[in-house]
C-alpha positions in Angstrom: -16.3 -26.1 -0.3 -14.3 -22.7 1.3 -13.6 -19.8 -1.4 -10.3 -18.5 -1.2 -9.1 -15.0 -2.0 -5.7 -15.3 -2.0 -4.4 -11.6 -3.2 -0.7 -11.7 -4.4 1.3 -9.5 -6.7 4.7 -9.0 -8.9 5.5 -5.3 -7.8 5.3 -4.2 -4.2 2.4 -1.5 -2.7 -0.3 -3.0 -5.3 -2.9 -2.3 -2.7 -3.6 -5.5 -1.6 -4.6 -4.6 1.8 -6.7 -1.7 0.3 -8.5 -4.6 -1.4 -8.4 -6.9 1.6 -10.4 -4.5 3.6 -12.8 -3.9 0.3 -13.3 -8.0 0.2 -14.1 -7.6 3.7 -17.0 -4.8 3.7 -18.4 -6.4 0.9 -18.6 -9.6 2.7 -20.1 -8.6 5.6 -23.0 -6.7 3.7 -23.7 -9.5 2.3 -23.8 -11.6 4.9 -21.4 -14.4 4.4 -19.7 -16.2 6.9 -15.5 -15.2 5.9 -12.2 -15.0 7.4 -9.3 -12.7 6.8 -5.5 -14.0 7.3 -2.3 -12.2 6.5 0.3 -15.4 6.6 3.2 -13.6 7.2 3.1 -9.9 8.5 5.4 -7.2 7.8 6.2 -5.0 11.2 7.6 -1.6 10.0 11.4 -2.2 10.9 13.8 -5.2 12.1 13.5 -3.7 15.6 9.7 -2.8 16.4 7.8 -4.7 17.9 6.0 -7.8 15.3 2.5 -6.0 14.5 1.8 -5.4 11.0 0.6 -2.1 11.3 -2.4 -2.9 8.2 -3.5 -5.8 10.3 -3.5 -3.7 13.2 -5.6 -1.2 11.8 -8.1 -4.4 10.1 -8.2 -5.9 13.6 -9.1 -1.9 15.4 -11.6 -0.8 12.8 -14.0 -3.5 10.5 -12.9 -6.9 11.9 -13.4 -8.6 15.1 -12.6 -12.0 14.3 -13.1 -14.6 17.8 -9.1 -15.5 17.4 -6.5 -13.2 18.6 -4.0 -11.2 16.5 -1.3 -14.2 16.0 -4.1 -16.6 14.9 -4.2 -13.9 11.8 -1.1 -13.3 10.9 1.3 -15.8 12.5 4.8 -15.2 11.4 6.7 -11.7 11.5 9.3 -10.9 9.4 10.9 -7.1 8.7 11.6 -6.8 5.4 14.9 -4.6 6.3 17.8 -7.3 7.0 15.8 -10.5 7.6 18.2 -12.0 5.7 19.8 -11.5 9.1 17.1 -12.7 11.0 15.1 -15.6 9.9 17.5 -18.6 8.9 16.3 -21.3 6.5 16.0 -23.9 9.4 12.8 -21.5 10.4 11.3 -22.8 7.6 8.8 -25.7 8.6 8.4 -23.9 12.1 7.1 -21.3 10.2 4.5 -23.6 7.8 3.6 -24.8 11.0 2.4 -21.5 12.6 0.8 -20.4 9.6 -0.8 -24.1 8.7 -2.1 -24.4 12.5 -3.9 -20.8 12.4 -5.3 -21.4 8.9 -7.2 -24.4 10.1 -8.5 -22.7 12.9 -9.6 -19.7 11.4 -11.3 -21.0 8.3 -13.6 -23.6 10.2 -17.3 -22.8 9.3 -16.8 -20.1 6.7 -17.3 -19.6 3.7 -14.7 -17.3 2.0 -11.5 -16.5 3.4 -9.6 -13.5 2.1 -5.9 -13.9 2.3 -3.7 -11.6 2.2 -0.5 -11.8 0.8 3.1 -11.3 0.9 4.7 -7.5 -0.9 5.6 -9.5 -3.8 5.5 -13.1 -4.9 9.2 -12.8 -4.4 9.1 -12.0 -1.1 10.8 -15.0 1.3 11.8 -16.9 -1.6 15.3 -17.6 -0.4 13.4 -19.1 2.5 10.6 -20.9 0.8 8.0 -18.8 2.8 7.0 -16.9 -0.7 3.3 -17.0 -2.0 3.1 -19.8 -3.8 4.8 -21.5 -1.2 2.3 -20.8 1.2 -0.2 -21.6 -0.9 0.7 -24.8 -1.7 1.2 -26.0 1.8 -2.5 -24.6 2.5 -3.8 -26.5 -0.2 -4.8 -23.3 -2.1 -5.1 -23.8 -5.7 -5.3 -20.4 -7.3 -4.0 -17.0 -6.6 -5.6 -13.6 -7.3 -3.1 -11.5 -9.3 -3.2 -8.0 -8.5 -1.4 -5.5 -11.7 -0.7 -2.1 -11.3 0.7 -1.2 -14.4 -0.7 1.8 -16.5 1.2 0.5 -19.5 0.9 -2.5 -21.7 3.6 -4.2 -19.8 1.0 -5.2 -17.7 0.4 -7.8 -20.4 3.8 -8.7 -20.2 3.5 -8.7 -16.2 0.9 -11.0 -16.3 2.7 -13.0 -18.5 5.6 -13.7 -17.0 3.5 -14.5 -14.1 1.2 -16.8 -15.8 4.4 -18.7 -16.8 5.8 -18.6 -13.1 2.5 -19.8 -11.8 2.3 -22.5 -14.6 5.8 -23.5 -13.6 5.6 -23.7 -10.1 2.1 -25.7 -10.2 -0.2 -22.9 -9.2 -3.1 -21.4 -11.0 -4.3 -17.6 -11.4 -8.4 -17.3 -10.2 -8.0 -14.2 -12.0 -6.4 -10.9 -12.8 -7.5 -7.5 -10.7 -6.3 -4.0 -12.0 -5.8 -1.9 -9.4 -4.6 1.8 -8.9 -4.9 2.2 -12.6 -4.7 5.8 -14.1 -8.0 6.8 -15.5 -7.0 7.2 -19.1 -5.6 3.8 -19.5 -8.6 2.0 -18.2 -10.3 1.7 -21.8 -6.9 0.3 -23.0 -7.1 -2.5 -20.7 -10.7 -3.2 -22.1 -9.4 -3.1 -25.2 -6.8 -5.2 -24.6 -8.9 -7.8 -22.7 -10.1 -9.7 -25.3 -6.9 -11.1 -27.3 -4.2 -10.9 -24.4 -6.3 -11.7 -21.4 -9.4 -13.5 -21.3 -8.8 -15.7 -24.5 -6.0 -17.6 -22.5 -8.7 -18.4 -19.8 -7.7 -15.8 -17.1 -10.5 -14.1 -15.9 -10.5 -10.3 -16.0 -11.6 -9.7 -12.0 -12.4 -5.8 -12.4 -10.3 -2.7 -12.9 -9.9 -0.3 -10.3 -9.1 3.6 -10.6 -6.2 5.0 -9.3 -8.0 7.2 -6.3 -6.2 10.5 -5.1 -7.7 10.4 -2.0 -7.0 6.7 -0.8 -3.6 6.0 -2.6 -2.4 9.7 -1.8 -0.2 9.6 1.7 -1.1 12.3 4.2 1.1 14.6 5.9 1.0 13.1 9.3 2.2 10.0 7.3 5.3 11.2 5.7 5.8 13.0 9.3 6.4 9.7 10.5 8.3 8.7 7.2 11.3 10.6 7.9 11.0 11.1 11.8 10.2 15.0 11.2 9.3 17.2 13.3 6.1 19.6 13.4 7.4 23.1 14.2 3.8 25.0 13.6 1.9 23.8 16.2 -0.7 26.1 14.6 -1.0 24.3 11.3 -1.3 21.1 12.8 -5.3 20.7 11.0 -2.8 20.5 8.1 -1.4 17.1 9.0 -4.2 15.5 7.2 -3.6 17.2 4.1 -3.4 14.6 1.3 0.1 15.0 -0.7 0.0 14.2 -4.6 3.3 15.7 -5.6 6.6 16.1 -3.9 8.7 19.0 -5.3 12.8 19.5 -4.1 13.6 23.1 -4.3 17.3 23.6 -5.2 16.6 26.6 -7.8 15.8 30.3 -7.9 12.3 30.9 -6.1 11.3 32.3 -10.3 12.4 28.8 -11.3 10.7 26.6 -9.0 7.3 29.4 -9.1 7.3 27.4 -12.7 7.0 24.3 -10.9 5.1 25.1 -8.4 2.2 26.2 -10.2 1.7 22.8 -12.0 1.1 21.3 -9.5 -1.6 20.6 -6.4 -1.3 19.5 -3.2 2.8 19.3 -3.1 4.8 18.4 -1.0 7.8 20.9 -1.0 11.2 20.0 0.1 14.1 22.6 0.5 17.0 24.4 2.9 15.8 25.7 6.6 17.9 29.0 4.7 16.3 29.1 1.9 13.6 31.9 2.7 12.9 32.9 -0.8 12.3 29.4 -1.9 9.8 28.7 1.0 7.7 31.6 1.1 7.6 31.3 -3.0 6.3 27.6 -2.1 3.9 29.5 0.4 2.0 31.8 -1.7 1.3 28.7 -4.1 -1.2 25.3 -3.1 1.1 23.3 -1.5 0.0 20.3 1.7 3.3 21.0 3.1 6.2 22.5 3.8 9.5 20.0 4.5 12.5 21.8 5.3 15.8 19.2 5.3 18.9 19.6 7.6 17.2 20.5 10.6 17.7 24.0 9.9 15.0 26.5 11.7 13.6 29.0 9.0 12.9 32.6 9.5 9.9 33.7 11.4 8.4 35.0 8.4 8.1 31.5 7.0 6.2 30.3 10.0 3.9 33.1 10.3 3.1 32.8 6.6 2.6 28.9 7.1 0.7 29.7 10.1 -1.8 32.0 7.8 -2.1 29.5 5.5 -2.8 26.2 7.7 0.2 24.8 6.0 2.3 22.3 7.9 6.2 23.2 8.6 8.0 19.9 9.2 11.6 19.7 9.9 13.4 16.9 8.3 16.9 15.3 10.6 18.1 14.2 7.5 19.4 15.8 4.2 17.4 16.5 1.1 18.7 13.3 -0.4 18.1 10.9 2.5 14.9 12.8 2.9 13.9 11.5 -0.5 15.1 8.5 -0.2 13.2 7.9 3.1 9.9 9.5 0.9 10.5 6.7 -1.7 9.9 3.9 0.6 6.9 5.7 1.9 3.7 3.5 1.8 0.6 5.4 2.5 -2.2 3.4 4.3 -6.2 3.7 4.7 -7.2 6.0 6.6 -10.8 5.1 9.1 -12.7 8.0 7.4 -11.7 6.5 4.0 -13.4 3.3 4.8 -16.6 3.5 3.1 -14.7 5.1 0.2 -13.1 1.8 -0.4 -15.9 -0.3 -0.1 -17.5 2.2 -2.9 -14.9 1.7 -5.2 -14.6 -2.2 -4.6 -18.5 -3.0 -5.4 -18.1 -0.6 -8.1 -15.0 -1.8 -10.2 -15.0 -5.5 -8.8 -16.9 -8.2 -10.9 -18.1 -9.9 -8.3 -20.6 -12.4 -10.0 -17.2 -14.0 -10.8 -15.8 -14.4 -7.8 -19.0 -15.0 -4.9 
């Protein structure tokens, strides 16, 4: 009988693609026959091609099935403006595409990894949410992925359990992902009284990895539509960004905050030479200048000396930050082995395989 790992979460950006990459690598290493499936792909926007970048990355790196893209991810729905693009009447058409593709890819395999929607609330208006898809495919339970590093994780778990019970679907177990190091001990403390006693298996606790879950400067540039103005520092496009700081104060006040963080993206206006120079004196990963205002040449010279890329944002500071809030960092090809390392170490495979 085929074992199904259907990854679903209450919150978006829970790392389901990261987990899918890890599951794929683990099953390959164990010599298992498996398939990867993402029923609904999410393109970058409503007006790009239908390809889901996460699915594309997986197919181009670690998973090369005999089936074309449309079998691995048969339906494409953008999150933005999808209400105008997808009519509820399309539900049966989409379900048929999903079921037909699933029937094909799940033949002659022992395991199927299903990457769910951004949230199990996604697309519920048209009945294409995770629970509806799972039931249509005959999947009896889902893996709940939780990313809360606070006691709210227990509330979210029981909200999910009650909702799944209402929808007549089970929870295969809870998988904690991207958890702050100092909260891991607390989860273990809560496990006996608040998780496993309710017959919900704990499948693993994966610590948040700065290297894997922080964006690179190149991803930030794409997200804000920025322009790199100092090619001599182009190697810095691979820099990781752990923090975002907005420079809207005097340089002395800015230094106070800059000294408290590492690998920061410092965001300020192109006409604030004092703030830009103060940031470049500290350990910053990138300088983002808003309003598309060219900086003084002294700023470019200093940035080149430290290989710090300067990005010109076409938007004002507020809009730039709003765009960055929607950034979803992806796994890079040179990080794939690190994913397997975390997955092998932190998941309880005896409960899964």
